[in-house]
DSSP file (Angstrom, degrees, kcal/mol; ACC not computed):
  #  RESIDUE AA STRUCTURE BP1 BP2  ACC     N-H-->O    O-->H-N    N-H-->O    O-->H-N    TCO  KAPPA ALPHA  PHI   PSI    X-CA   Y-CA   Z-CA
    1    1 A M              0   0    0      0, 0.0    12,-0.2     0, 0.0     0, 0.0   0.000 360.0 360.0 360.0 128.1   78.8  127.9  -89.1
    2    2 A L  E     -A   12   0A   0     10,-3.0    10,-1.6     1,-0.0     2,-0.1  -0.785 360.0-116.6 -98.9 139.4   76.8  130.4  -87.1
    3    3 A P  E     -A   11   0A   0      0, 0.0     8,-0.2     0, 0.0     6,-0.1  -0.411  34.0-107.0 -71.5 150.6   78.0  134.0  -86.7
    4    4 A S    >   -     0   0    0      6,-0.7     3,-1.3     4,-0.4     7,-0.1  -0.456  22.8-120.8 -74.7 150.8   78.8  135.1  -83.1
    5    5 A P  T 3  S+     0   0    0      0, 0.0    -1,-0.1     0, 0.0    18,-0.1   0.799 112.4  55.0 -62.7 -27.7   76.3  137.6  -81.5
    6    6 A G  T 3  S-     0   0    0     16,-0.2    18,-0.1     4,-0.1     3,-0.1   0.595 105.7-126.8 -82.5  -9.6   79.1  140.1  -81.1
    7    7 A G    <   +     0   0    0     -3,-1.3    16,-0.1     3,-0.2     4,-0.0   0.586  69.5 123.5  76.1   9.2   80.0  140.1  -84.7
    8    8 A G  S    S-     0   0    0     14,-0.2    -4,-0.4     2,-0.1    -1,-0.1   0.090  82.2 -76.3 -87.0-158.4   83.6  139.4  -83.8
    9    9 A G  S    S+     0   0    0     -6,-0.1     2,-0.1    -3,-0.1    -1,-0.0   0.708  99.7  95.2 -78.1 -21.7   86.0  136.6  -84.8
   10   10 A A        -     0   0    0     12,-0.1    -6,-0.7    -7,-0.0     2,-0.3  -0.453  54.3-179.0 -73.0 143.1   84.4  133.9  -82.5
   11   11 A S  E     -A    3   0A   0     -8,-0.2     2,-0.5    -2,-0.1     9,-0.1  -0.981  25.2-126.4-142.8 155.2   81.8  131.7  -84.1
   12   12 A C  E     -A    2   0A   0    -10,-1.6   -10,-3.0    -2,-0.3     7,-0.0  -0.873  24.0-168.3-103.6 127.9   79.6  128.9  -83.0
   13   13 A T    >   -     0   0    0     -2,-0.5     3,-1.2   -12,-0.2    -2,-0.0  -0.912  26.5-131.5-115.4 145.3   79.7  125.6  -85.0
   14   14 A P  T 3  S+     0   0    0      0, 0.0    -1,-0.1     0, 0.0    -2,-0.0   0.733 103.7  63.3 -66.2 -22.0   77.2  122.8  -84.7
   15   15 A D  T 3  S+     0   0    0      3,-0.0     2,-0.3    -3,-0.0     3,-0.1   0.654  87.4  83.9 -81.1 -12.9   80.0  120.2  -84.4
   16   16 A K  S <  S-     0   0    0     -3,-1.2     3,-0.2     1,-0.1    -4,-0.0  -0.665  73.7-141.7 -87.5 144.7   81.3  121.6  -81.2
   17   17 A A  S    S+     0   0    0      1,-0.3    21,-0.4    -2,-0.3     2,-0.4   0.935  85.6   4.8 -70.0 -46.4   79.7  120.6  -77.9
   18   18 A C        +     0   0    0     19,-0.1     2,-0.3    -3,-0.1    -1,-0.3  -0.999  64.7 176.1-140.2 139.2   80.0  124.0  -76.3
   19   19 A D  E     -B   36   0B   0     17,-0.9    17,-1.8    -2,-0.4     2,-0.5  -0.993  18.0-145.2-142.1 139.4   81.2  127.3  -77.7
   20   20 A T  E     -B   35   0B   0     -2,-0.3     2,-0.4    15,-0.2    15,-0.2  -0.901  13.2-175.6-111.5 130.8   81.2  130.6  -75.9
   21   21 A A  E     -B   34   0B   0     13,-1.9    13,-2.3    -2,-0.5     2,-0.4  -0.988  13.5-149.6-122.9 134.6   80.5  133.9  -77.6
   22   22 A V  E     -B   33   0B   0     -2,-0.4     2,-0.5    11,-0.2    11,-0.2  -0.882   8.6-168.5-110.6 133.6   80.8  137.2  -75.7
   23   23 A L  E     -B   32   0B   0      9,-1.7     9,-1.8    -2,-0.4     2,-0.6  -0.972   6.6-164.8-120.1 114.6   78.8  140.3  -76.5
   24   24 A E  E     +     0   0B   0     -2,-0.5     7,-0.1     7,-0.2    -2,-0.0  -0.890  16.2 168.9-105.5 117.6   79.9  143.5  -74.7
   25   25 A H  E    S-     0   0B   0     -2,-0.6    -1,-0.2     5,-0.4     6,-0.1   0.930  77.7  -7.2 -86.1 -59.8   77.5  146.3  -74.7
   26   26 A D  E >>  -B   30   0B   0      4,-0.8     4,-1.6     1,-0.1     3,-1.1  -0.932  58.6-153.3-141.3 112.3   79.0  148.7  -72.2
   27   27 A P  T 34 S+     0   0    0      0, 0.0    -1,-0.1     0, 0.0     4,-0.0   0.762  95.8  58.2 -60.6 -24.0   82.1  147.5  -70.2
   28   28 A E  T 34 S+     0   0    0      1,-0.1     3,-0.1    -3,-0.1     0, 0.0   0.833 117.5  28.8 -73.9 -31.1   81.2  149.9  -67.4
   29   29 A K  T <4 S-     0   0    0     -3,-1.1     2,-0.3     1,-0.3    17,-0.2   0.933 121.7 -31.8 -97.0 -62.0   77.7  148.4  -66.8
   30   30 A F  E  <  -B   26   0B   0     -4,-1.6    -4,-0.8    15,-0.1    -5,-0.4  -0.952  40.8-136.6-156.8 170.7   77.6  144.8  -67.8
   31   31 A R  E     -     0   0B   0     -2,-0.3     2,-0.4    13,-0.2    -7,-0.2  -0.989  15.6-146.2-140.3 126.6   78.8  142.0  -70.0
   32   32 A F  E     -B   23   0B   0     -9,-1.8    -9,-1.7    -2,-0.4     2,-0.4  -0.736  13.9-174.3 -91.9 140.1   76.8  139.3  -71.7
   33   33 A S  E     -B   22   0B   0     -2,-0.4     2,-0.5   -11,-0.2    11,-0.3  -0.953   6.1-162.1-135.3 116.9   78.2  135.9  -72.2
   34   34 A E  E     -B   21   0B   0    -13,-2.3   -13,-1.9    -2,-0.4     2,-0.5  -0.838   4.5-171.6 -99.9 132.0   76.3  133.3  -74.1
   35   35 A T  E     -B   20   0B   0     -2,-0.5     2,-0.7     7,-0.4     7,-0.3  -0.982   7.1-160.6-121.2 119.8   77.2  129.6  -73.8
   36   36 A T  E     +B   19   0B   0    -17,-1.8   -17,-0.9    -2,-0.5     2,-0.4  -0.881  24.6 154.2-105.8 112.3   75.4  127.3  -76.2
   37   37 A C  S    S-     0   0    0     -2,-0.7     3,-0.5     3,-0.7   -19,-0.1  -0.899  85.9 -26.0-133.5 102.2   75.4  123.7  -75.2
   38   38 A S  S    S-     0   0    0    -21,-0.4     3,-0.1    -2,-0.4   -20,-0.1   0.934 127.1 -50.0  54.3  49.9   72.4  121.9  -76.8
   39   39 A S  S    S+     0   0    0      1,-0.2     2,-0.4     0, 0.0    -1,-0.2   0.741 100.5 143.0  60.4  30.8   70.5  125.1  -77.0
   40   40 A N        -     0   0    0     -3,-0.5    -3,-0.7    -6,-0.0     2,-0.4  -0.826  32.0-163.0 -92.3 139.1   71.2  126.1  -73.3
   41   41 A L        -     0   0    0     -2,-0.4     2,-0.3    -5,-0.1    -5,-0.1  -0.988   8.2-177.0-127.1 126.3   71.7  129.8  -72.8
   42   42 A T        -     0   0    0     -2,-0.4     2,-0.5    -7,-0.3    -7,-0.4  -0.888  14.4-146.5-120.5 155.1   73.3  131.4  -69.7
   43   43 A L        -     0   0    0     -2,-0.3     2,-0.6    -9,-0.1    -9,-0.1  -0.983   7.4-166.1-124.6 121.0   73.8  135.0  -68.8
   44   44 A H        -     0   0    0     -2,-0.5   -13,-0.2   -11,-0.3     2,-0.1  -0.929  13.7-164.4-109.3 113.1   76.8  136.2  -66.8
   45   45 A L        -     0   0    0     -2,-0.6   -15,-0.1     1,-0.2   -13,-0.1  -0.344  33.4 -76.7 -89.6 173.7   76.5  139.7  -65.5
   46   46 A H    >   -     0   0    0    -17,-0.2     3,-1.6     1,-0.1    -1,-0.2  -0.267  47.2-106.8 -65.3 157.5   79.2  142.0  -64.1
   47   47 A E  T 3  S+     0   0    0      1,-0.3    -1,-0.1    -3,-0.1    -2,-0.1   0.805 119.1  52.5 -59.7 -31.6   80.4  141.3  -60.6
   48   48 A S  T 3  S+     0   0    0      1,-0.2     2,-1.4   -19,-0.1    -1,-0.3   0.569  87.5  86.9 -83.7  -7.0   78.5  144.4  -59.2
   49   49 A D    <   +     0   0    0     -3,-1.6     2,-0.4   -20,-0.1    -1,-0.2  -0.563  60.8 130.8 -93.5  72.3   75.2  143.3  -60.7
   50   50 A L        -     0   0    0     -2,-1.4     5,-0.1    -3,-0.0     3,-0.1  -0.958  55.2-123.8-124.6 142.4   73.9  141.1  -57.9
   51   51 A A    >   -     0   0    0     -2,-0.4     3,-2.4     1,-0.1     4,-0.3  -0.454  47.6 -82.7 -75.6 154.8   70.6  141.1  -56.2
   52   52 A P  T 3  S+     0   0    0      0, 0.0    -1,-0.1     0, 0.0     0, 0.0  -0.397 121.3  23.6 -58.4 131.6   70.5  141.5  -52.4
   53   53 A G  T 3  S+     0   0    0     -2,-0.1    -2,-0.0    -3,-0.1     0, 0.0   0.241 102.3  88.9  94.7 -11.9   71.2  138.1  -50.9
   54   54 A D    <   +     0   0    0     -3,-2.4     3,-0.1     2,-0.1    -3,-0.1   0.408  55.8 119.0 -96.1   1.4   73.0  136.7  -54.0
   55   55 A E  S    S-     0   0    0     -4,-0.3     2,-0.2     1,-0.1    -5,-0.0  -0.391  78.0-101.3 -66.5 143.0   76.4  137.9  -52.9
   56   56 A P        -     0   0    0      0, 0.0     2,-0.4     0, 0.0    -1,-0.1  -0.467  42.9-152.9 -65.3 133.9   78.9  135.1  -52.4
   57   57 A A        -     0   0    0     -2,-0.2     2,-0.1    -3,-0.1     0, 0.0  -0.862   4.3-146.5-113.3 142.6   79.2  134.4  -48.7
   58   58 A D     >  -     0   0    0     -2,-0.4     4,-1.9     1,-0.1     5,-0.2  -0.431  39.3 -92.0 -95.1 179.0   82.2  133.0  -46.9
   59   59 A G  H  > S+     0   0    0      1,-0.2     4,-2.2     2,-0.2     5,-0.1   0.826 123.5  55.8 -61.9 -34.0   82.0  130.7  -43.9
   60   60 A R  H  > S+     0   0    0      2,-0.2     4,-2.2     1,-0.2    -1,-0.2   0.917 107.7  47.6 -67.0 -43.0   82.2  133.5  -41.4
   61   61 A E  H  > S+     0   0    0      2,-0.2     4,-2.1     1,-0.2    -2,-0.2   0.884 111.9  50.3 -65.7 -38.4   79.2  135.3  -42.9
   62   62 A I  H  X S+     0   0    0     -4,-1.9     4,-2.4     2,-0.2     5,-0.2   0.913 110.3  49.8 -64.8 -42.6   77.2  132.1  -42.9
   63   63 A A  H  X S+     0   0    0     -4,-2.2     4,-2.4     1,-0.2    -2,-0.2   0.892 110.1  50.7 -64.1 -39.5   78.0  131.4  -39.3
   64   64 A E  H  X S+     0   0    0     -4,-2.2     4,-2.2     2,-0.2    -1,-0.2   0.894 110.4  50.1 -64.6 -39.1   77.0  135.0  -38.3
   65   65 A G  H  X S+     0   0    0     -4,-2.1     4,-2.1     2,-0.2    -2,-0.2   0.919 112.5  45.6 -64.6 -44.3   73.6  134.5  -40.1
   66   66 A I  H  X S+     0   0    0     -4,-2.4     4,-2.5     1,-0.2    -2,-0.2   0.899 111.1  53.8 -65.0 -39.8   73.0  131.2  -38.4
   67   67 A R  H  X S+     0   0    0     -4,-2.4     4,-2.3     1,-0.2    -2,-0.2   0.904 108.0  50.3 -61.5 -41.3   74.0  132.8  -35.1
   68   68 A G  H  X S+     0   0    0     -4,-2.2     4,-2.3     1,-0.2    -1,-0.2   0.909 111.0  48.3 -63.1 -42.7   71.5  135.6  -35.6
   69   69 A Y  H  X S+     0   0    0     -4,-2.1     4,-2.5     2,-0.2    -2,-0.2   0.893 111.6  49.9 -65.3 -38.8   68.7  133.2  -36.4
   70   70 A L  H  X S+     0   0    0     -4,-2.5     4,-2.4     2,-0.2    -2,-0.2   0.885 110.0  50.2 -68.6 -37.5   69.5  131.1  -33.3
   71   71 A I  H  X S+     0   0    0     -4,-2.3     4,-2.6     2,-0.2     5,-0.2   0.929 112.1  48.5 -63.3 -44.1   69.5  134.2  -31.1
   72   72 A G  H  X S+     0   0    0     -4,-2.3     4,-2.7     2,-0.2    -2,-0.2   0.901 111.1  49.9 -61.6 -41.6   66.1  135.2  -32.5
   73   73 A L  H  X S+     0   0    0     -4,-2.5     4,-2.4     2,-0.2    -1,-0.2   0.915 111.6  48.8 -62.8 -42.8   64.8  131.7  -31.9
   74   74 A G  H  X S+     0   0    0     -4,-2.4     4,-2.5     2,-0.2    -2,-0.2   0.925 113.5  45.8 -63.7 -44.9   66.0  131.8  -28.3
   75   75 A L  H  X S+     0   0    0     -4,-2.6     4,-2.6     2,-0.2     5,-0.2   0.911 113.2  49.6 -65.5 -42.0   64.5  135.2  -27.6
   76   76 A A  H  X S+     0   0    0     -4,-2.7     4,-2.0     2,-0.2    -2,-0.2   0.908 113.0  47.1 -63.6 -41.2   61.2  134.2  -29.3
   77   77 A T  H  X S+     0   0    0     -4,-2.4     4,-2.5    -5,-0.2    -2,-0.2   0.918 112.1  50.4 -65.3 -43.1   61.0  131.0  -27.3
   78   78 A L  H  X S+     0   0    0     -4,-2.5     4,-2.5     1,-0.2    -2,-0.2   0.919 110.8  48.4 -61.4 -45.0   61.9  132.9  -24.0
   79   79 A I  H  X S+     0   0    0     -4,-2.6     4,-2.2     2,-0.2    -1,-0.2   0.890 111.6  50.5 -64.2 -38.9   59.2  135.5  -24.6
   80   80 A T  H  X S+     0   0    0     -4,-2.0     4,-2.1     2,-0.2    -2,-0.2   0.923 111.5  47.3 -64.5 -44.3   56.6  132.8  -25.4
   81   81 A V  H  X S+     0   0    0     -4,-2.5     4,-2.3     1,-0.2    -2,-0.2   0.907 112.1  50.3 -63.9 -41.6   57.5  130.9  -22.2
   82   82 A V  H  X S+     0   0    0     -4,-2.5     4,-2.9     2,-0.2    -1,-0.2   0.892 108.6  53.0 -63.6 -39.3   57.3  134.1  -20.1
   83   83 A A  H  X S+     0   0    0     -4,-2.2     4,-2.0     2,-0.2    -2,-0.2   0.915 110.9  45.7 -63.4 -42.9   53.9  134.9  -21.6
   84   84 A F  H  X S+     0   0    0     -4,-2.1     4,-1.1     2,-0.2    -1,-0.2   0.893 113.9  50.2 -65.8 -38.1   52.5  131.5  -20.6
   85   85 A F  H  X S+     0   0    0     -4,-2.3     4,-1.1     1,-0.2     3,-0.5   0.928 110.7  48.7 -64.5 -45.1   54.1  131.8  -17.2
   86   86 A V  H  < S+     0   0    0     -4,-2.9     3,-0.3     1,-0.2    -1,-0.2   0.880 110.8  50.7 -63.6 -38.3   52.6  135.3  -16.7
   87   87 A S  H  < S+     0   0    0     -4,-2.0    -1,-0.2     1,-0.2    -2,-0.2   0.741 118.5  36.8 -73.4 -21.0   49.1  134.2  -17.8
   88   88 A R  H  < S+     0   0    0     -4,-1.1    -1,-0.2    -3,-0.5     2,-0.2   0.448  99.3  88.8-110.8  -1.9   49.1  131.2  -15.4
   89   89 A T     <  -     0   0    0     -4,-1.1     3,-0.2    -3,-0.3    -4,-0.0  -0.577  59.0-150.3-100.4 160.6   50.9  132.4  -12.3
   90   90 A S  S    S+     0   0    0     -2,-0.2     4,-0.1     1,-0.1    -1,-0.1   0.315  84.6  86.5-103.3   4.8   49.6  134.2   -9.2
   91   91 A L  S    S+     0   0    0      2,-0.1     2,-0.4     3,-0.0    -1,-0.1   0.715  80.0  70.5 -75.4 -21.0   52.9  136.0   -8.7
   92   92 A V  S    S-     0   0    0     -6,-0.2     2,-0.2    -3,-0.2     5,-0.1  -0.802 100.4-101.7-100.1 139.6   51.8  138.8  -11.1
   93   93 A W    >   -     0   0    0     -2,-0.4     3,-1.8     1,-0.1     4,-0.4  -0.423  35.1-130.7 -59.6 123.0   49.0  141.3  -10.0
   94   94 A Q  G >  S+     0   0    0      1,-0.3     3,-1.4    -2,-0.2    -1,-0.1   0.818 101.1  53.2 -53.9 -44.8   45.9  140.0  -11.8
   95   95 A P  G 3  S+     0   0    0      0, 0.0     4,-0.4     0, 0.0    -1,-0.3   0.729 106.5  55.9 -65.9 -16.9   44.7  143.3  -13.3
   96   96 A S  G <> S+     0   0    0     -3,-1.8     4,-2.6     1,-0.2     5,-0.2   0.517  81.2  90.2 -91.4  -3.5   48.1  143.8  -14.9
   97   97 A I  H <> S+     0   0    0     -3,-1.4     4,-2.6    -4,-0.4     5,-0.2   0.921  85.5  49.6 -62.2 -46.1   48.2  140.5  -16.8
   98   98 A P  H  > S+     0   0    0      0, 0.0     4,-1.9     0, 0.0    -1,-0.2   0.901 113.2  47.5 -60.4 -37.9   46.6  141.8  -20.0
   99   99 A I  H  > S+     0   0    0     -4,-0.4     4,-2.3     2,-0.2    -2,-0.2   0.915 111.7  50.0 -67.5 -42.0   49.0  144.7  -20.1
  100  100 A A  H  X S+     0   0    0     -4,-2.6     4,-2.3     1,-0.2    -1,-0.2   0.896 110.5  50.2 -62.9 -39.9   52.0  142.4  -19.5
  101  101 A L  H  X S+     0   0    0     -4,-2.6     4,-2.1     2,-0.2    -1,-0.2   0.864 109.5  50.9 -67.5 -35.5   50.8  140.1  -22.3
  102  102 A M  H  X S+     0   0    0     -4,-1.9     4,-2.3    -5,-0.2    -2,-0.2   0.907 110.3  49.5 -67.2 -40.3   50.5  143.1  -24.7
  103  103 A V  H  X S+     0   0    0     -4,-2.3     4,-2.3     1,-0.2    -2,-0.2   0.916 112.3  47.8 -63.1 -42.7   54.0  144.2  -23.8
  104  104 A L  H  X S+     0   0    0     -4,-2.3     4,-2.3     2,-0.2    -1,-0.2   0.862 109.9  53.2 -66.4 -34.8   55.3  140.7  -24.4
  105  105 A A  H  X S+     0   0    0     -4,-2.1     4,-2.3     2,-0.2    -2,-0.2   0.906 109.8  47.6 -65.8 -41.1   53.4  140.5  -27.7
  106  106 A I  H  X S+     0   0    0     -4,-2.3     4,-2.2     2,-0.2    -2,-0.2   0.903 112.0  50.2 -65.9 -40.4   55.0  143.8  -28.9
  107  107 A A  H  X S+     0   0    0     -4,-2.3     4,-2.3     2,-0.2    -2,-0.2   0.897 109.4  52.1 -63.0 -39.3   58.4  142.5  -27.8
  108  108 A Q  H  X S+     0   0    0     -4,-2.3     4,-2.3     2,-0.2    -2,-0.2   0.908 108.9  49.7 -63.1 -42.3   57.7  139.3  -29.8
  109  109 A M  H  X S+     0   0    0     -4,-2.3     4,-2.6     1,-0.2    -1,-0.2   0.907 110.0  51.6 -63.1 -40.3   56.9  141.3  -32.9
  110  110 A G  H  X S+     0   0    0     -4,-2.2     4,-2.3     2,-0.2     5,-0.3   0.909 108.9  50.1 -62.1 -42.9   60.1  143.3  -32.5
  111  111 A V  H  X>S+     0   0    0     -4,-2.3     4,-2.7     1,-0.2     5,-0.6   0.924 112.8  46.8 -61.5 -44.5   62.2  140.1  -32.2
  112  112 A H  I  X>S+     0   0    0     -4,-2.3     5,-2.2     1,-0.2     4,-1.4   0.905 112.2  49.9 -65.7 -41.2   60.5  138.7  -35.4
  113  113 A L  I  <5S+     0   0    0     -4,-2.6     6,-3.1     3,-0.2    -1,-0.2   0.906 120.0  35.2 -64.0 -41.2   61.0  141.9  -37.3
  114  114 A V  I  <5S+     0   0    0     -4,-2.3     4,-0.2     4,-0.2    -2,-0.2   0.944 127.1  31.4 -80.8 -49.3   64.7  142.2  -36.4
  115  115 A F  I  <5S+     0   0    0     -4,-2.7    -3,-0.2    -5,-0.3    -2,-0.1   0.800 132.7  23.2 -86.2 -29.1   66.0  138.7  -36.4
  116  116 A F  I  <<S+     0   0    0     -4,-1.4    -3,-0.2    -5,-0.6    -4,-0.1   0.808 131.0  34.3-108.1 -38.8   63.8  136.9  -39.0
  117  117 A L  S   <S-     0   0    0     -5,-2.2    -3,-0.2     2,-0.1    -4,-0.2   0.525  95.1-135.6 -94.1  -6.4   62.5  139.7  -41.3
  118  118 A H        +     0   0    0     -6,-0.3     2,-0.8    -4,-0.2    -4,-0.2   0.851  39.8 166.4  55.4  41.4   65.8  141.7  -41.0
  119  119 A I        +     0   0    0     -6,-3.1    -1,-0.2    -7,-0.1     2,-0.2  -0.797  12.9 153.5 -86.0 112.6   64.0  145.0  -40.7
  120  120 A T        -     0   0    0     -2,-0.8     9,-0.1     2,-0.2     5,-0.1  -0.648  59.6 -98.3-127.3-175.3   66.6  147.4  -39.4
  121  121 A T  S    S+     0   0    0     -2,-0.2    -2,-0.0     3,-0.0     5,-0.0   0.423  84.6 114.8 -87.2   1.5   67.2  151.2  -39.6
  122  122 A G  S >  S-     0   0    0      1,-0.1     3,-1.1     3,-0.0    -2,-0.2  -0.254  77.9-117.7 -71.6 159.9   69.6  150.7  -42.6
  123  123 A A  G >  S+     0   0    0      1,-0.2     3,-1.3     2,-0.1     4,-0.2   0.766 108.9  66.5 -68.4 -25.8   68.9  152.1  -46.0
  124  124 A E  G 3  S+     0   0    0      1,-0.3     3,-0.3     2,-0.1    -1,-0.2   0.656  96.3  55.6 -73.5 -13.9   68.9  148.6  -47.5
  125  125 A S  G <> S+     0   0    0     -3,-1.1     4,-2.1     1,-0.2    -1,-0.3   0.258  74.2 103.0-101.3  13.8   65.7  147.6  -45.6
  126  126 A F  H <> S+     0   0    0     -3,-1.3     4,-2.3     1,-0.2    -1,-0.2   0.911  81.4  49.7 -61.6 -43.2   63.6  150.5  -46.9
  127  127 A N  H  > S+     0   0    0     -3,-0.3     4,-2.3    -4,-0.2    -1,-0.2   0.874 109.5  52.1 -64.7 -36.5   61.7  148.3  -49.3
  128  128 A N  H  > S+     0   0    0     -4,-0.2     4,-2.4     2,-0.2    -1,-0.2   0.897 109.1  50.1 -65.4 -39.4   61.0  145.7  -46.6
  129  129 A V  H  X S+     0   0    0     -4,-2.1     4,-2.7     2,-0.2    -2,-0.2   0.908 110.7  49.5 -65.7 -41.5   59.6  148.4  -44.4
  130  130 A L  H  X S+     0   0    0     -4,-2.3     4,-2.4     2,-0.2    -2,-0.2   0.914 111.4  48.7 -63.5 -42.0   57.4  149.7  -47.2
  131  131 A A  H  X S+     0   0    0     -4,-2.3     4,-2.2     2,-0.2    -2,-0.2   0.900 112.6  48.6 -64.1 -40.3   56.1  146.1  -47.9
  132  132 A L  H  X S+     0   0    0     -4,-2.4     4,-2.5     2,-0.2    -2,-0.2   0.918 111.3  49.5 -65.0 -43.5   55.5  145.6  -44.1
  133  133 A A  H  X S+     0   0    0     -4,-2.7     4,-2.3     1,-0.2    -2,-0.2   0.898 110.8  50.3 -63.1 -40.3   53.6  149.0  -43.9
  134  134 A F  H  X S+     0   0    0     -4,-2.4     4,-2.3     2,-0.2    -1,-0.2   0.908 110.5  49.6 -64.3 -41.5   51.5  148.0  -47.0
  135  135 A G  H  X S+     0   0    0     -4,-2.2     4,-2.4     2,-0.2    -2,-0.2   0.905 110.8  49.3 -62.7 -41.9   50.7  144.6  -45.4
  136  136 A V  H  X S+     0   0    0     -4,-2.5     4,-2.6     1,-0.2    -2,-0.2   0.898 110.3  52.0 -64.1 -39.9   49.7  146.3  -42.1
  137  137 A L  H  X S+     0   0    0     -4,-2.3     4,-2.7     2,-0.2    -2,-0.2   0.919 110.0  48.1 -61.7 -44.3   47.5  148.8  -44.1
  138  138 A I  H  X S+     0   0    0     -4,-2.3     4,-2.4     2,-0.2    -2,-0.2   0.924 113.0  47.4 -63.8 -44.7   45.7  145.9  -45.9
  139  139 A V  H  X S+     0   0    0     -4,-2.4     4,-2.5     2,-0.2     5,-0.2   0.920 112.7  50.3 -62.9 -43.1   45.1  144.0  -42.7
  140  140 A F  H  X S+     0   0    0     -4,-2.6     4,-2.8     1,-0.2     5,-0.3   0.929 111.2  48.0 -60.4 -46.2   43.8  147.2  -41.0
  141  141 A L  H  X S+     0   0    0     -4,-2.7     4,-2.4     1,-0.2     5,-0.3   0.889 111.7  50.5 -63.5 -38.8   41.4  147.9  -43.9
  142  142 A L  H  X S+     0   0    0     -4,-2.4     4,-2.2    -5,-0.2    -2,-0.2   0.933 114.9  42.4 -63.5 -45.8   40.1  144.3  -43.9
  143  143 A I  H  X S+     0   0    0     -4,-2.5     4,-2.5     2,-0.2     5,-0.2   0.954 118.7  43.0 -68.2 -49.8   39.4  144.4  -40.1
  144  144 A V  H  X S+     0   0    0     -4,-2.8     4,-2.5    -5,-0.2    -2,-0.2   0.914 115.9  49.4 -64.6 -41.9   37.9  147.9  -40.0
  145  145 A G  H  X S+     0   0    0     -4,-2.4     4,-2.5    -5,-0.3    -1,-0.2   0.904 111.5  48.6 -63.9 -41.0   35.9  147.3  -43.1
  146  146 A S  H  X S+     0   0    0     -4,-2.2     4,-2.6    -5,-0.3    -2,-0.2   0.924 113.2  47.0 -64.7 -43.7   34.5  144.0  -41.9
  147  147 A L  H  X S+     0   0    0     -4,-2.5     4,-2.3     2,-0.2    -2,-0.2   0.900 112.6  50.4 -64.6 -39.5   33.6  145.5  -38.5
  148  148 A W  H  X S+     0   0    0     -4,-2.5     4,-2.3    -5,-0.2    -2,-0.2   0.927 112.4  46.2 -63.7 -45.5   31.9  148.5  -40.2
  149  149 A I  H  X S+     0   0    0     -4,-2.5     4,-2.6     1,-0.2     5,-0.2   0.925 113.5  48.7 -63.9 -45.2   29.9  146.2  -42.5
  150  150 A M  H  X S+     0   0    0     -4,-2.6     4,-2.3     1,-0.2    -1,-0.2   0.886 111.2  50.6 -64.6 -37.4   28.8  143.9  -39.7
  151  151 A T  H  X S+     0   0    0     -4,-2.3     4,-2.1     2,-0.2    -1,-0.2   0.931 113.3  44.6 -65.2 -45.1   27.8  146.9  -37.5
  152  152 A H  H  X S+     0   0    0     -4,-2.3     4,-2.1     2,-0.2    -2,-0.2   0.869 112.9  51.2 -69.2 -35.4   25.7  148.4  -40.3
  153  153 A L  H  X S+     0   0    0     -4,-2.6     4,-1.2     2,-0.2    -1,-0.2   0.921 110.8  48.8 -64.9 -42.1   24.2  145.1  -41.2
  154  154 A N  H  < S+     0   0    0     -4,-2.3     3,-0.2     1,-0.2    -2,-0.2   0.892 112.8  48.3 -63.8 -38.9   23.2  144.5  -37.5
  155  155 A H  H  < S+     0   0    0     -4,-2.1    -1,-0.2     1,-0.2    -2,-0.2   0.867 115.9  42.8 -68.8 -36.9   21.7  148.0  -37.4
  156  156 A N  H  < S+     0   0    0     -4,-2.1    -1,-0.2    -5,-0.1    -2,-0.2   0.535  92.0 104.2 -89.7  -7.3   19.7  147.6  -40.6
  157  157 A M  S  < S-     0   0    0     -4,-1.2     2,-0.3    -3,-0.2    -3,-0.0  -0.436  76.0-115.0 -75.9 149.4   18.5  144.0  -39.9
  158  158 A V        -     0   0    0     -2,-0.1    -1,-0.1     1,-0.1    -2,-0.1  -0.671  34.5-118.5 -81.3 136.2   14.9  143.4  -38.8
  159  159 A S     >  -     0   0    0     -2,-0.3     4,-1.8     1,-0.1     5,-0.1  -0.286  21.2-111.3 -72.9 162.5   14.7  142.0  -35.3
  160  160 A M  H  > S+     0   0    0      1,-0.2     4,-2.4     2,-0.2     5,-0.2   0.859 117.3  56.9 -62.6 -36.0   13.2  138.5  -34.6
  161  161 A E  H  > S+     0   0    0      1,-0.2     4,-2.2     2,-0.2    -1,-0.2   0.908 107.2  48.1 -62.7 -40.8   10.2  140.1  -32.9
  162  162 A Q  H  > S+     0   0    0      2,-0.2     4,-1.8     1,-0.2    -1,-0.2   0.864 110.4  51.9 -68.0 -35.3    9.4  142.2  -35.9
  163  163 A I  H  X S+     0   0    0     -4,-1.8     4,-1.4     2,-0.2    -2,-0.2   0.914 110.2  48.4 -66.2 -42.5    9.7  139.1  -38.2
  164  164 A I  H  X S+     0   0    0     -4,-2.4     4,-0.7     1,-0.2    -2,-0.2   0.902 111.4  49.9 -64.9 -41.0    7.3  137.1  -36.0
  165  165 A Q  H  < S+     0   0    0     -4,-2.2     3,-0.5     1,-0.2    -1,-0.2   0.848 108.1  54.0 -67.2 -32.5    4.8  140.0  -36.0
  166  166 A M  H  < S+     0   0    0     -4,-1.8    -1,-0.2     1,-0.2    -2,-0.2   0.829 104.1  55.9 -68.6 -31.4    5.0  140.3  -39.8
  167  167 A Q  H  <        0   0    0     -4,-1.4    -1,-0.2     1,-0.2    -2,-0.2   0.688 360.0 360.0 -77.1 -18.0    4.1  136.6  -40.2
  168  168 A R     <        0   0    0     -4,-0.7    -1,-0.2    -3,-0.5    -2,-0.1   0.468 360.0 360.0 -81.0 360.0    0.9  136.9  -38.2
């Protein structure tokens, strides 16, 4: 017979298939529950200790989530079709096509950020905004650093004419 982790009256015996022993540290914060079934251990936390996205959802919340993704898909598809139309048509003034495509690209990024990455102005998306800003910083540093290195290499390289003159 094994003593229970909580030191209480419950005990785990090898002849039982499953036995549950509960260890309560602080009832205000969380509650541990160990279930031993062939050396399997599970942890049941308090109802308020859930990660974002792990909350139990009902049918209405699931339908709203799917509806949001479908709206985002529709808007992204519409913006893509409009961009192809603008680039191939003669209805738009030709010098304004690059500007129109940049505006559509920014709108496409906005659709993706809101509908797919769920970046909003709410307090719960602060970590997502920080992760996005860090990613943008890394991409910016990679691009600027690569361009800087290539520019300096091009400036410091010996031209082909000088190489040919050195070989003579």
